[in-house]
N, C-alpha and C positions, 0 to 999 in steps of 0.2 A: 236325654238318652239313657242316663243312669236309672231314672225312674221306670223307663220302658223295659229295660233289662230286668230290673228287680220285679216288676209286675209280672212279666212273663215267667220268670223263675219261680215266683211264689205260686202262680197258677199251675205250673208244671209239677211242683211238689204236691199240691193238693190232688192233682190227677193221679200221681203215683200212689198216694194213699187210697184213692178210690179204686184203682186197679188191684191193689192188694186185697181190699175187701171183696171185690168181685171174684178174684181167683179163689179166695178162701171160701166163697159161697159155692163155687162150682165143685171144688173138691172138699166136700163136707166132711169134717172130722167127726169121729164118734163122740168127742167130748163137748161138742157144740150142739146145743139144742136147736130144734127146727125154728123155734120162735126167735132165738138170738140170731140164727142164720138169716132169717127173713129181715130182721132189723138191720143187719150189716149190709144187706143188699140195698135197702132203702137209703142207708147212710151214704153208700157209694154214689147213688143217683144225686143226692143232695150236694155232695162234695163236687161232683162234676158241674152242677149248676153254679156253685160258688166260684169255681175256677174260671168258668166262662165269663161270669160277671167281672171278676178281677181283671182278666185278660182284656176285656173291652172297656175298662175304666168305668164300670157301672153306668153305662149308657143305655 
């Protein structure tokens, strides 16, 4: 049970990081280049995939 809770919590933290990157992408700051902005969006997608794998015990 403890591993289940830890796994879900870690996946949730990764999803929070992904959401921060997506929100940053939507409200583009003048100090962030378009290239970096696009990379952050891609990172958010990768983090969401990682969180899903962690949550499902890499099955």
